[in-house]
ROSE-4610 file (N, C-alpha, C; in Angstrom, 1 decimal, always signed):
// ROSE-4610
residu = [M/M/M/N/N/N/T/T/T/E/E/E/P/P/P/S/S/S/N/N/N/A/A/A/R/R/R/P/P/P/L/L/L/G/G/G/K/K/K/P/P/P/L/L/L/E/E/E/D/D/D/W/W/W/S/S/S/P/P/P/P/P/P/P/P/P/V/V/V/P/P/P/Q/Q/Q/G/G/G/E/E/E/T/T/T/L/L/L/T/T/T/G/G/G/R/R/R/Y/Y/Y/A/A/A/E/E/E/L/L/L/A/A/A/P/P/P/L/L/L/S/S/S/A/A/A/E/E/E/A/A/A/H/H/H/A/A/A/A/A/A/L/L/L/L/L/L/Y/Y/Y/R/R/R/A/A/A/Y/Y/Y/A/A/A/G/G/G/H/H/H/D/D/D/A/A/A/V/V/V/W/W/W/D/D/D/Y/Y/Y/M/M/M/P/P/P/V/V/V/G/G/G/P/P/P/F/F/F/S/S/S/S/S/S/A/A/A/S/S/S/Q/Q/Q/Y/Y/Y/H/H/H/R/R/R/W/W/W/V/V/V/R/R/R/D/D/D/H/H/H/E/E/E/N/N/N/K/K/K/P/P/P/D/D/D/P/P/P/F/F/F/F/F/F/Y/Y/Y/A/A/A/I/I/I/R/R/R/N/N/N/K/K/K/D/D/D/T/T/T/D/D/D/K/K/K/W/W/W/E/E/E/G/G/G/A/A/A/A/A/A/S/S/S/Y/Y/Y/L/L/L/R/R/R/I/I/I/K/K/K/P/P/P/E/E/E/S/S/S/G/G/G/S/S/S/I/I/I/E/E/E/V/V/V/G/G/G/F/F/F/I/I/I/S/S/S/L/L/L/S/S/S/P/P/P/A/A/A/L/L/L/Q/Q/Q/R/R/R/T/T/T/R/R/R/A/A/A/A/A/A/T/T/T/D/D/D/A/A/A/M/M/M/F/F/F/L/L/L/M/M/M/M/M/M/K/K/K/W/W/W/A/A/A/F/F/F/E/E/E/A/A/A/G/G/G/Y/Y/Y/R/R/R/R/R/R/Y/Y/Y/E/E/E/W/W/W/K/K/K/C/C/C/D/D/D/A/A/A/L/L/L/N/N/N/A/A/A/P/P/P/S/S/S/R/R/R/R/R/R/A/A/A/A/A/A/Q/Q/Q/R/R/R/L/L/L/G/G/G/F/F/F/S/S/S/Y/Y/Y/E/E/E/G/G/G/V/V/V/F/F/F/R/R/R/Q/Q/Q/A/A/A/T/T/T/V/V/V/V/V/V/K/K/K/G/G/G/R/R/R/N/N/N/R/R/R/D/D/D/T/T/T/A/A/A/W/W/W/F/F/F/A/A/A/I/I/I/I/I/I/D/D/D/K/K/K/E/E/E/W/W/W/P/P/P/A/A/A/L/L/L/K/K/K/E/E/E/A/A/A/F/F/F/E/E/E/A/A/A/W/W/W/L/L/L/A/A/A/P/P/P/S/S/S/N/N/N/F/F/F/D/D/D/T/T/T/E/E/E/G/G/G/R/R/R/Q/Q/Q/M/M/M/E/E/E/R/R/R/L/L/L/G/G/G/D/D/D/L/L/L/T/T/T/G/G/G/L/L/L/V/V/V/R/R/R/A/A/A/A/A/A/N/N/N/D/D/D/P/P/P/S/S/S/L/L/L]
num = [1/1/1/2/2/2/3/3/3/4/4/4/5/5/5/6/6/6/7/7/7/8/8/8/9/9/9/10/10/10/11/11/11/12/12/12/13/13/13/14/14/14/15/15/15/16/16/16/17/17/17/18/18/18/19/19/19/20/20/20/21/21/21/22/22/22/23/23/23/24/24/24/25/25/25/26/26/26/27/27/27/28/28/28/29/29/29/30/30/30/31/31/31/32/32/32/33/33/33/34/34/34/35/35/35/36/36/36/37/37/37/38/38/38/39/39/39/40/40/40/41/41/41/42/42/42/43/43/43/44/44/44/45/45/45/46/46/46/47/47/47/48/48/48/49/49/49/50/50/50/51/51/51/52/52/52/53/53/53/54/54/54/55/55/55/56/56/56/57/57/57/58/58/58/59/59/59/60/60/60/61/61/61/62/62/62/63/63/63/64/64/64/65/65/65/66/66/66/67/67/67/68/68/68/69/69/69/70/70/70/71/71/71/72/72/72/73/73/73/74/74/74/75/75/75/76/76/76/77/77/77/78/78/78/79/79/79/80/80/80/81/81/81/82/82/82/83/83/83/84/84/84/85/85/85/86/86/86/87/87/87/88/88/88/89/89/89/90/90/90/91/91/91/92/92/92/93/93/93/94/94/94/95/95/95/96/96/96/97/97/97/98/98/98/99/99/99/100/100/100/101/101/101/102/102/102/103/103/103/104/104/104/105/105/105/106/106/106/107/107/107/108/108/108/109/109/109/110/110/110/111/111/111/112/112/112/113/113/113/114/114/114/115/115/115/116/116/116/117/117/117/118/118/118/119/119/119/120/120/120/121/121/121/122/122/122/123/123/123/124/124/124/125/125/125/126/126/126/127/127/127/128/128/128/129/129/129/130/130/130/131/131/131/132/132/132/133/133/133/134/134/134/135/135/135/136/136/136/137/137/137/138/138/138/139/139/139/140/140/140/141/141/141/142/142/142/143/143/143/144/144/144/145/145/145/146/146/146/147/147/147/148/148/148/149/149/149/150/150/150/151/151/151/152/152/152/153/153/153/154/154/154/155/155/155/156/156/156/157/157/157/158/158/158/159/159/159/160/160/160/161/161/161/162/162/162/163/163/163/164/164/164/165/165/165/166/166/166/167/167/167/168/168/168/169/169/169/170/170/170/171/171/171/172/172/172/173/173/173/174/174/174/175/175/175/176/176/176/177/177/177/178/178/178/179/179/179/180/180/180/181/181/181/182/182/182/183/183/183/184/184/184/185/185/185/186/186/186/187/187/187/188/188/188/189/189/189/190/190/190/191/191/191/192/192/192/193/193/193/194/194/194/195/195/195/196/196/196/197/197/197/198/198/198/199/199/199/200/200/200/201/201/201/202/202/202/203/203/203/204/204/204/205/205/205/206/206/206/207/207/207/208/208/208/209/209/209/210/210/210/211/211/211/212/212/212/213/213/213/214/214/214/215/215/215/216/216/216/217/217/217/218/218/218/219/219/219/220/220/220/221/221/221/222/222/222/223/223/223/224/224/224/225/225/225/226/226/226/227/227/227/228/228/228/229/229/229/230/230/230/231/231/231/232/232/232/233/233/233/234/234/234/235/235/235/236/236/236/237/237/237/238/238/238/239/239/239/240/240/240/241/241/241]
x = [+13.8/+12.5/+12.3/+11.1/+10.8/+10.2/+10.9/+10.3/+9.7/+9.7/+9.0/+7.5/+7.0/+5.5/+4.8/+3.7/+3.0/+2.7/+2.5/+2.2/+3.4/+4.6/+5.8/+6.2/+5.6/+5.9/+5.0/+5.6/+4.7/+3.7/+2.5/+1.4/+0.7/+0.1/-0.7/-1.9/-2.3/-3.5/-4.8/-5.5/-6.8/-7.7/-8.5/-9.4/-10.8/-11.2/-12.5/-13.5/-14.7/-15.8/-15.5/-14.6/-14.3/-14.8/-15.4/-15.8/-15.4/-15.2/-14.8/-15.8/-15.3/-16.3/-16.8/-17.8/-18.3/-17.4/-17.5/-16.8/-17.6/-16.9/-17.6/-18.8/-20.0/-21.2/-21.6/-20.8/-21.1/-22.0/-22.2/-23.1/-22.3/-23.1/-22.5/-22.0/-20.8/-20.2/-20.2/-20.8/-21.0/-20.5/-19.6/-19.0/-19.3/-18.6/-18.9/-18.4/-17.3/-16.7/-16.7/-16.9/-16.8/-17.9/-18.2/-19.1/-18.5/-18.6/-18.0/-19.2/-19.1/-20.1/-19.4/-20.0/-19.3/-19.0/-17.8/-17.4/-18.2/-18.7/-19.5/-19.0/-18.9/-18.4/-19.4/-20.7/-21.7/-21.8/-21.7/-21.9/-20.6/-19.4/-18.2/-17.1/-17.0/-15.8/-15.5/-16.5/-16.2/-15.8/-16.4/-16.1/-14.7/-14.4/-13.0/-12.0/-12.2/-11.2/-10.9/-11.9/-11.8/-11.0/-11.2/-10.4/-9.0/-8.7/-7.3/-6.6/-7.3/-6.7/-5.6/-4.5/-3.3/-2.5/-2.8/-2.1/-1.6/-0.8/-0.4/+0.4/+1.0/+1.8/+0.9/-0.4/-1.3/-1.0/-0.6/-0.5/+0.9/+1.9/+3.3/+3.6/+3.0/+3.3/+2.2/+1.2/+0.1/+0.4/-0.2/+0.0/-0.8/-1.7/-2.5/-2.2/-2.7/-2.6/-1.2/-1.1/-2.1/-3.0/-4.2/-5.1/-5.1/-5.0/-4.8/-6.1/-7.3/-8.5/-9.6/-10.7/-11.8/-12.4/-12.4/-13.0/-12.1/-10.8/-9.9/-10.2/-10.3/-10.6/-12.0/-12.9/-14.3/-14.3/-13.5/-13.4/-12.8/-11.7/-11.1/-12.0/-12.8/-13.7/-14.8/-15.3/-16.4/-15.9/-14.6/-14.1/-13.9/-13.8/-13.5/-14.7/-15.7/-16.8/-17.5/-18.0/-18.7/-17.9/-16.6/-15.7/-15.6/-15.5/-15.4/-14.1/-13.0/-11.7/-10.7/-10.2/-10.5/-11.9/-12.4/-13.7/-13.5/-13.9/-13.6/-14.7/-14.3/-15.2/-14.8/-15.8/-15.5/-15.7/-15.0/-15.0/-15.5/-16.6/-17.1/-16.7/-16.1/-15.8/-17.0/-17.5/-18.8/-18.6/-17.4/-17.2/-17.3/-16.9/-17.0/-18.2/-18.8/-19.8/-19.4/-18.1/-17.6/-16.9/-17.0/-16.3/-14.9/-13.9/-12.6/-11.5/-11.9/-10.9/-11.6/-10.7/-11.2/-10.2/-10.7/-9.8/-10.5/-9.8/-10.4/-10.0/-10.9/-10.5/-9.9/-8.8/-8.3/-7.6/-7.2/-6.6/-7.5/-8.7/-9.8/-9.8/-9.4/-9.3/-10.1/-11.4/-12.2/-11.8/-11.3/-10.9/-9.7/-8.9/-7.8/-8.2/-9.3/-9.7/-8.8/-8.3/-7.4/-7.9/-7.7/-8.2/-7.2/-7.0/-6.1/-6.9/-6.3/-6.8/-5.8/-6.2/-5.2/-5.8/-5.0/-5.4/-6.0/-5.3/-5.8/-5.4/-6.3/-6.0/-6.8/-6.1/-6.8/-6.3/-7.3/-7.0/-6.3/-5.6/-5.0/-6.0/-7.3/-8.3/-8.7/-8.5/-8.9/-7.7/-6.5/-5.3/-5.2/-4.8/-4.6/-5.8/-7.0/-8.2/-8.8/-9.8/-10.5/-11.3/-11.8/-12.5/-11.7/-10.4/-9.5/-9.3/-9.0/-8.8/-10.1/-11.2/-12.5/-12.8/-12.4/-12.6/-11.8/-10.6/-9.7/-10.3/-10.8/-11.4/-12.6/-13.5/-14.7/-14.4/-13.4/-13.0/-12.5/-11.6/-11.0/-12.1/-13.0/-14.1/-15.0/-15.3/-16.2/-15.5/-14.2/-13.5/-13.4/-13.1/-13.0/-14.4/-15.3/-16.7/-17.3/-16.9/-17.4/-16.7/-15.6/-15.0/-13.6/-13.0/-11.6/-10.6/-9.6/-8.6/-7.4/-7.2/-5.9/-6.3/-5.8/-6.1/-4.7/-4.5/-3.2/-3.1/-1.9/-1.5/-0.2/-0.1/+1.2/+1.5/+2.7/+3.1/+4.5/+4.8/+6.2/+7.1/+8.2/+9.0/+9.6/+9.6/+10.2/+9.1/+7.9/+6.8/+6.7/+7.5/+7.6/+6.3/+5.5/+4.3/+3.3/+3.3/+2.4/+2.8/+4.1/+4.6/+4.3/+4.4/+4.1/+2.6/+1.8/+0.3/-0.1/+0.5/+0.2/+0.4/+1.5/+1.9/+1.0/+0.7/-0.2/-1.6/-2.0/-3.3/-3.3/-2.1/-2.1/-1.6/-1.1/-0.6/+0.9/+1.2/+2.5/+3.4/+4.6/+5.5/+6.0/+5.9/+6.3/+7.5/+8.0/+9.2/+9.0/+10.0/+10.0/+10.2/+9.4/+9.6/+10.4/+11.6/+12.5/+12.1/+12.2/+11.9/+10.6/+9.6/+8.3/+7.5/+7.7/+6.9/+7.6/+7.0/+7.4/+6.2/+6.3/+5.2/+5.7/+5.0/+5.3/+6.7/+7.2/+8.6/+9.7/+9.3/+10.3/+10.2/+11.3/+11.4/+10.5/+9.8/+9.2/+9.5/+10.1/+10.2/+9.0/+8.3/+7.0/+7.2/+6.8/+6.7/+5.4/+5.4/+4.2/+3.9/+2.6/+2.1/+0.8/+0.4/-0.9/-1.4/-2.6/-3.3/-4.0/-4.0/-4.7/-5.9/-6.8/-8.1/-7.9/-6.9/-6.7/-6.3/-5.8/-5.4/-6.6/-7.6/-8.7/-9.4/-9.8/-10.6/-9.8/-8.5/-7.8/-7.6/-7.5/-7.4/-8.7/-9.8/-11.1/-11.3/-10.9/-11.0/-10.1/-8.9/-8.0/-8.7/-9.2/-9.9/-11.1/-11.9/-13.1/-12.7/-11.6/-11.2/-10.6/-9.9/-9.3/-10.4/-11.4/-12.5/-13.5/-13.5/-14.5/-14.4/-15.5/-15.5/-14.7/-14.6/-13.9/-12.4/-11.9/-10.5/-10.1/-11.0/-10.6/-11.1/-10.2/-10.6/-11.5/-11.9/-12.9/-12.4/-11.1/-10.6/-10.3/-10.7/-10.5/-9.2/-8.4/-7.0/-7.1/-6.4/-6.4/-5.8/-6.3/-5.7/-4.7/-5.2/-4.3/-4.0/-2.8/-2.4/-2.8/-3.3/-3.8/-2.6/-1.4/-0.2/+0.2/-0.1/+0.2/-0.8/-2.1/-3.1/-2.9/-2.5/-2.3/-0.9/+0.0/+1.4/+1.5/+0.7/+0.9/+0.5/-0.5/-0.8/+0.3/+0.8/+1.9/+3.2/+3.4/+4.7/+4.9/+3.8/+3.9/+4.1/+4.0/+4.0/+5.0/+5.5/+6.2/+7.7/+8.5/+9.9/+10.7/+10.0/+10.7/+10.7/+10.0/+9.9/+11.0]
y = [+207.4/+207.6/+209.0/+209.6/+211.0/+211.1/+211.7/+211.8/+213.1/+214.1/+215.4/+215.2/+216.0/+216.0/+216.3/+215.8/+215.9/+217.4/+218.2/+219.6/+220.4/+219.8/+220.5/+220.2/+219.2/+218.8/+219.5/+220.0/+220.7/+219.7/+220.2/+219.4/+220.3/+219.7/+220.4/+221.1/+222.2/+222.9/+222.1/+222.0/+221.3/+222.0/+221.2/+221.7/+221.7/+222.8/+223.0/+223.3/+222.7/+222.9/+222.6/+221.6/+221.1/+219.7/+219.4/+218.0/+217.7/+216.5/+216.2/+216.7/+217.3/+217.8/+216.7/+217.0/+216.0/+215.8/+214.7/+214.4/+215.2/+215.5/+216.1/+215.3/+216.0/+215.4/+215.5/+216.3/+216.4/+217.5/+218.5/+219.6/+220.4/+221.0/+221.9/+223.2/+223.6/+224.8/+225.9/+227.0/+228.0/+229.3/+229.9/+231.2/+232.2/+233.3/+234.4/+233.9/+233.2/+232.9/+231.4/+230.5/+229.1/+228.4/+227.2/+226.3/+224.9/+224.2/+222.9/+221.9/+220.8/+219.8/+218.4/+217.5/+216.2/+215.6/+215.2/+214.7/+213.5/+213.5/+212.4/+212.1/+210.8/+210.3/+210.7/+210.5/+210.9/+212.4/+213.2/+214.6/+215.4/+214.8/+215.7/+215.0/+213.7/+213.1/+213.5/+213.5/+213.9/+215.3/+216.2/+217.6/+217.9/+217.2/+217.5/+216.9/+215.7/+215.1/+216.1/+216.7/+217.6/+218.8/+219.3/+220.4/+220.1/+218.8/+218.4/+218.0/+217.7/+217.1/+217.9/+217.3/+218.0/+218.7/+218.5/+219.2/+218.2/+217.3/+216.2/+216.7/+217.9/+218.4/+218.6/+218.6/+218.7/+217.6/+216.4/+215.2/+214.9/+215.8/+215.5/+215.0/+215.7/+215.4/+214.6/+214.2/+213.4/+211.9/+211.2/+209.7/+209.0/+209.8/+209.3/+210.1/+209.6/+210.3/+210.3/+210.8/+211.3/+210.1/+210.5/+209.5/+209.4/+208.2/+208.1/+208.2/+208.1/+208.2/+208.7/+209.2/+209.7/+208.5/+207.3/+206.2/+205.8/+205.9/+205.6/+206.6/+207.9/+208.9/+208.7/+208.3/+208.1/+206.9/+205.9/+204.7/+205.2/+206.0/+206.4/+207.3/+208.2/+209.0/+208.1/+207.2/+206.3/+205.5/+205.1/+204.3/+205.2/+206.5/+207.3/+208.2/+208.3/+209.1/+208.5/+209.4/+208.9/+208.2/+208.2/+207.6/+208.7/+208.2/+209.2/+209.8/+209.2/+209.7/+209.0/+209.7/+211.2/+211.4/+212.6/+213.0/+214.1/+213.8/+214.7/+215.6/+216.8/+217.8/+218.2/+218.4/+219.0/+220.5/+221.3/+222.8/+223.4/+224.2/+224.9/+226.4/+226.9/+228.3/+229.0/+229.9/+230.6/+231.6/+232.1/+233.1/+232.5/+231.2/+230.5/+229.5/+229.2/+228.2/+226.9/+226.5/+225.2/+224.5/+223.2/+222.4/+222.3/+222.8/+223.0/+222.4/+221.8/+221.2/+220.4/+219.8/+219.0/+219.1/+218.8/+218.8/+217.9/+217.6/+216.7/+217.0/+216.6/+216.5/+215.1/+215.0/+213.7/+213.7/+212.5/+212.3/+213.0/+212.7/+213.3/+212.6/+213.4/+212.8/+213.7/+213.5/+214.3/+214.1/+213.0/+212.8/+213.7/+214.1/+215.1/+216.5/+216.6/+217.9/+218.3/+217.4/+217.6/+217.1/+217.9/+217.6/+218.2/+217.6/+218.0/+218.3/+219.3/+219.5/+219.0/+218.2/+217.7/+217.2/+216.4/+216.0/+217.2/+218.4/+219.6/+219.5/+219.3/+219.2/+220.3/+221.4/+222.5/+222.5/+222.6/+222.7/+224.0/+224.2/+225.5/+226.6/+226.3/+227.3/+227.8/+227.0/+227.4/+228.0/+227.6/+228.1/+229.6/+230.2/+231.6/+232.4/+231.9/+232.6/+232.9/+233.8/+234.1/+232.9/+232.1/+230.9/+229.9/+229.7/+228.8/+229.2/+230.5/+230.9/+230.8/+231.1/+231.0/+229.5/+228.6/+227.2/+226.8/+227.2/+226.9/+227.6/+228.8/+229.5/+228.7/+228.3/+227.6/+226.3/+225.5/+224.3/+224.6/+225.6/+226.0/+226.5/+227.3/+227.8/+226.7/+225.8/+224.7/+223.9/+223.7/+222.9/+223.6/+224.9/+225.6/+225.9/+226.1/+226.4/+225.1/+223.9/+222.7/+222.3/+223.0/+222.7/+222.1/+222.0/+221.5/+222.5/+221.9/+222.7/+223.0/+222.1/+222.1/+221.7/+222.5/+222.4/+222.2/+221.1/+220.8/+220.9/+221.2/+221.1/+220.4/+219.4/+218.7/+218.6/+218.7/+218.5/+218.0/+217.5/+217.2/+218.4/+218.2/+219.3/+220.0/+219.3/+219.8/+220.6/+220.6/+221.3/+222.7/+223.6/+225.0/+225.7/+225.5/+226.2/+225.9/+224.6/+224.2/+224.9/+224.9/+225.5/+227.0/+227.7/+229.1/+229.3/+228.4/+228.5/+228.4/+227.4/+227.2/+228.4/+229.1/+230.2/+231.4/+231.6/+232.6/+232.5/+231.2/+231.0/+231.1/+231.3/+231.6/+230.4/+229.3/+228.2/+228.5/+228.1/+228.2/+227.0/+227.2/+226.1/+225.4/+224.1/+223.4/+222.4/+222.3/+221.5/+220.4/+219.6/+218.6/+217.2/+216.3/+214.9/+214.2/+213.9/+213.3/+211.9/+211.5/+210.2/+209.7/+210.6/+210.3/+209.2/+209.1/+208.1/+207.9/+207.0/+206.8/+207.0/+207.9/+208.2/+207.9/+207.1/+206.7/+206.3/+205.5/+205.0/+206.0/+207.1/+208.2/+208.5/+208.9/+209.3/+210.6/+210.8/+212.0/+212.5/+213.6/+214.3/+215.2/+215.2/+215.9/+217.2/+218.3/+219.6/+219.7/+220.1/+220.2/+221.7/+222.0/+223.4/+223.2/+224.2/+224.1/+225.4/+225.5/+226.6/+226.0/+226.8/+226.3/+227.3/+226.8/+227.6/+229.0/+229.3/+230.6/+231.6/+231.1/+232.0/+232.2/+231.4/+231.4/+232.8/+233.4/+234.7/+235.7/+235.9/+236.9/+236.5/+235.2/+234.7/+234.9/+234.6/+234.8/+236.2/+237.1/+238.6/+238.9/+238.3/+238.5/+237.9/+236.7/+236.2/+237.0/+237.4/+238.2/+239.5/+240.1/+241.4/+241.2/+240.1/+239.8/+239.5/+238.7/+238.2/+239.3/+240.4/+241.4/+242.0/+242.3/+242.9/+244.1/+244.9/+246.2/+246.0/+244.7/+244.4/+244.2/+244.2/+244.0/+245.1/+245.4/+246.5/+245.9/+246.7/+246.3/+245.2/+244.9/+243.8/+242.6/+242.6/+241.5/+241.4/+242.4/+242.4/+242.8/+242.1/+242.4/+243.7/+244.3/+245.6/+245.3/+244.4/+243.9/+242.5/+242.0/+240.6/+239.9/+238.6/+237.8/+237.5/+237.3/+237.0/+238.1/+239.3/+240.4/+240.5/+240.1/+240.1/+239.0/+237.8/+236.7/+236.7/+237.5/+237.5/+237.8/+238.8/+239.1/+238.0/+237.2/+236.0/+235.0/+234.7/+233.8/+234.2/+235.5/+236.0/+235.6/+235.5/+235.2/+233.7/+232.8/+231.4/+230.6/+231.3/+230.6/+230.8/+229.8/+230.0/+230.3/+230.0/+230.3/+231.7/+232.6/+234.0/+234.8]
z = [-31.5/-31.0/-30.6/-30.9/-30.6/-29.2/-28.3/-26.9/-26.6/-27.6/-27.3/-27.1/-26.2/-26.1/-27.4/-27.6/-28.9/-29.2/-28.2/-28.4/-28.8/-28.8/-29.2/-30.6/-31.2/-32.6/-33.6/-34.8/-35.7/-36.4/-36.5/-37.1/-38.1/-39.1/-40.0/-39.3/-40.0/-39.5/-39.6/-38.5/-38.6/-39.6/-40.4/-41.3/-40.7/-40.3/-39.6/-40.7/-40.6/-41.5/-42.9/-43.1/-44.5/-44.6/-45.8/-46.1/-47.5/-47.9/-49.3/-50.3/-51.3/-52.4/-53.3/-54.1/-55.0/-56.2/-56.8/-58.1/-59.2/-60.3/-61.4/-61.9/-62.0/-62.4/-63.8/-64.6/-66.0/-66.4/-65.5/-65.9/-67.0/-67.9/-68.9/-68.2/-68.6/-68.1/-69.1/-68.9/-69.9/-69.4/-70.3/-70.0/-71.1/-71.1/-72.1/-73.5/-73.5/-74.8/-75.1/-74.1/-74.3/-73.6/-74.1/-73.5/-73.4/-72.3/-72.1/-71.9/-72.6/-72.5/-72.3/-71.6/-71.5/-72.8/-73.0/-74.3/-74.8/-76.0/-76.6/-77.9/-78.2/-79.5/-80.6/-80.3/-81.3/-81.6/-80.5/-80.7/-81.1/-80.7/-80.9/-81.7/-81.7/-82.3/-83.7/-84.6/-86.0/-86.1/-85.3/-85.4/-84.9/-83.8/-83.2/-84.1/-84.6/-85.5/-86.7/-87.2/-88.3/-87.9/-86.6/-86.1/-85.9/-85.5/-85.3/-86.6/-87.6/-88.8/-89.4/-89.6/-90.2/-89.2/-87.9/-86.8/-85.8/-86.2/-85.3/-84.1/-84.2/-83.1/-81.8/-82.0/-80.8/-79.8/-80.4/-79.6/-79.2/-79.4/-79.2/-77.8/-76.8/-75.4/-74.7/-75.5/-75.0/-74.9/-74.0/-74.0/-75.1/-75.8/-76.9/-78.2/-79.3/-80.6/-81.1/-82.4/-83.3/-83.8/-84.2/-84.7/-86.2/-86.7/-88.2/-89.0/-88.3/-89.0/-88.1/-88.7/-87.9/-87.1/-87.6/-86.9/-85.7/-85.9/-84.7/-83.6/-83.9/-82.9/-82.3/-83.1/-82.6/-81.6/-81.9/-81.0/-79.7/-79.7/-78.5/-77.7/-78.3/-77.5/-76.9/-77.7/-77.2/-76.0/-76.0/-74.9/-73.7/-73.8/-72.7/-72.2/-73.0/-72.6/-71.4/-70.6/-69.4/-68.3/-68.5/-67.4/-66.3/-65.1/-64.0/-63.8/-64.3/-64.1/-65.1/-66.1/-66.3/-66.9/-66.5/-67.0/-68.0/-69.3/-70.4/-70.7/-71.1/-71.7/-73.1/-74.0/-75.3/-75.1/-75.9/-75.8/-77.0/-76.9/-78.0/-77.9/-79.0/-79.1/-79.5/-78.7/-79.0/-80.0/-80.3/-81.3/-82.7/-82.8/-84.1/-84.2/-83.0/-82.8/-83.3/-83.0/-83.4/-82.2/-82.2/-81.1/-81.6/-80.8/-81.3/-80.3/-79.2/-78.3/-77.2/-76.4/-75.3/-74.1/-72.9/-71.7/-70.7/-69.7/-68.7/-67.2/-66.3/-64.9/-64.8/-64.0/-63.7/-62.3/-61.9/-60.6/-59.6/-59.6/-58.8/-57.4/-56.4/-55.1/-54.1/-54.0/-53.1/-51.7/-51.3/-49.9/-49.5/-50.5/-50.2/-50.7/-51.4/-51.9/-53.1/-53.9/-54.9/-56.3/-57.3/-58.7/-59.7/-60.8/-61.8/-63.1/-63.9/-65.2/-66.2/-67.2/-68.1/-69.4/-70.2/-71.5/-72.3/-72.2/-72.8/-74.3/-75.2/-76.6/-77.3/-77.6/-78.2/-79.7/-80.6/-82.0/-82.3/-83.4/-83.7/-83.7/-84.1/-84.2/-82.8/-81.8/-80.5/-79.7/-80.0/-79.3/-79.3/-78.2/-78.1/-78.4/-78.0/-78.1/-76.7/-76.7/-75.5/-75.0/-76.0/-75.6/-74.9/-75.3/-74.6/-73.2/-73.0/-71.6/-70.8/-71.4/-70.7/-70.3/-71.2/-70.9/-69.6/-69.6/-68.4/-67.1/-67.3/-66.1/-65.6/-66.6/-66.2/-65.4/-65.9/-65.2/-63.8/-63.7/-62.4/-61.5/-62.0/-61.2/-60.6/-61.4/-60.9/-59.8/-60.0/-59.0/-57.6/-57.6/-56.3/-55.7/-56.6/-56.0/-55.5/-56.0/-55.5/-54.2/-53.8/-52.5/-52.6/-53.8/-53.9/-53.3/-52.6/-52.0/-52.9/-53.8/-54.7/-56.1/-57.0/-58.5/-59.2/-59.8/-60.3/-61.9/-62.3/-63.8/-63.8/-64.6/-64.8/-66.3/-66.7/-68.1/-68.2/-69.4/-69.7/-69.5/-68.7/-68.4/-69.6/-70.8/-72.0/-72.8/-72.3/-73.0/-72.6/-73.2/-72.8/-73.0/-74.0/-74.2/-73.0/-72.6/-71.5/-70.2/-70.0/-68.7/-68.7/-69.9/-69.9/-69.7/-70.3/-70.1/-68.7/-68.0/-66.6/-65.8/-66.0/-65.2/-65.6/-66.9/-67.3/-66.6/-66.4/-65.8/-64.3/-63.7/-62.3/-61.5/-62.1/-61.4/-60.9/-59.8/-59.2/-59.5/-59.9/-60.2/-58.9/-58.9/-57.6/-57.8/-59.0/-59.2/-60.3/-60.5/-61.5/-60.9/-61.2/-60.8/-62.0/-61.7/-62.7/-63.0/-64.3/-64.8/-64.2/-64.3/-63.6/-64.4/-65.7/-66.4/-67.8/-68.6/-69.9/-70.8/-71.8/-72.7/-74.2/-74.8/-76.2/-76.4/-75.4/-75.5/-75.1/-74.6/-74.3/-72.8/-72.2/-70.9/-70.7/-69.6/-69.3/-67.9/-67.8/-66.5/-66.5/-65.3/-65.2/-64.3/-64.9/-64.2/-63.5/-62.2/-61.4/-61.2/-61.3/-61.0/-60.2/-59.4/-58.7/-58.2/-58.0/-57.3/-56.1/-55.0/-53.8/-53.5/-52.7/-52.5/-52.0/-51.2/-50.7/-51.8/-52.9/-54.0/-55.0/-54.9/-55.9/-55.9/-54.8/-54.9/-55.8/-55.5/-56.3/-57.8/-58.0/-59.4/-60.1/-59.4/-60.0/-60.5/-59.7/-60.0/-61.3/-61.3/-62.5/-63.7/-63.7/-64.9/-65.3/-64.4/-64.7/-65.3/-64.8/-65.4/-66.8/-67.1/-68.4/-69.4/-68.9/-69.9/-70.1/-69.4/-69.6/-71.0/-71.6/-73.0/-73.1/-72.0/-72.0/-72.0/-71.9/-72.0/-73.4/-74.4/-75.7/-76.6/-77.6/-78.6/-79.6/-80.6/-81.6/-82.5/-82.5/-83.3/-82.4/-81.1/-80.2/-79.6/-79.7/-79.1/-77.6/-76.8/-75.3/-75.0/-74.0/-73.5/-72.3/-71.4/-70.3/-70.5/-70.2/-70.3/-69.1/-69.3/-68.1/-67.2/-67.8/-67.0/-66.1/-66.5/-65.6/-64.4/-64.7/-63.7/-62.7/-63.2/-62.2/-61.6/-62.1/-61.7/-60.2/-59.7/-58.3/-57.4/-57.8/-57.0/-57.0/-58.2/-58.3/-57.6/-57.6/-57.0/-55.6/-54.9/-53.5/-53.2/-54.3/-54.0/-55.0/-56.0/-57.1/-56.9/-56.5/-56.4/-57.6/-58.8/-60.1/-60.5/-59.7/-60.1/-59.4]
């Protein structure tokens, strides 16, 4: 039994002037290189299936896919569109004017101020493009400007590209939950990453600097790397560095 006076025990900092943020409402998110619209079977399924066709590796670490036919993918999108959690967006690459990927908010907990980005399925045409980074920035920006305190990224601990992407985007590594779940009959250890609200202003500046047209040459090659710009923010919080 703890007999110390209550004022001698460590307690969390009171949250003054904070209230639970809203859940995603489905507004279109528009940036310099990407546009995100609520995922729709009618508007996006056929176009996205075409973008993913022949690239089954997109689904290796996902709890869903690969899809054997356009109709199968259409049914999956139809079953998930308009759901509140996970809440899916389709991603349009403004450079190509094509819908080339999807991502979602999930594990949305306004009462804790926590929200996760996941189900990130980028077609090869969208991978490693300015639009892909802009899409992640737009989702992050909405979450923090809506009032969320914590923005999470989780992935299979074996998914090295996803782990690198999280850290490039400014997420700090928080550890691995061993045997966290079973995906497609296989064990999954889950790596956790997160950004918290006090880190957002500096990360926003880093994204805006990287996405600026002046950061790219005439052939679209970056002048400064985003990982270098976000690295200083992560260095203060990431034990893996």
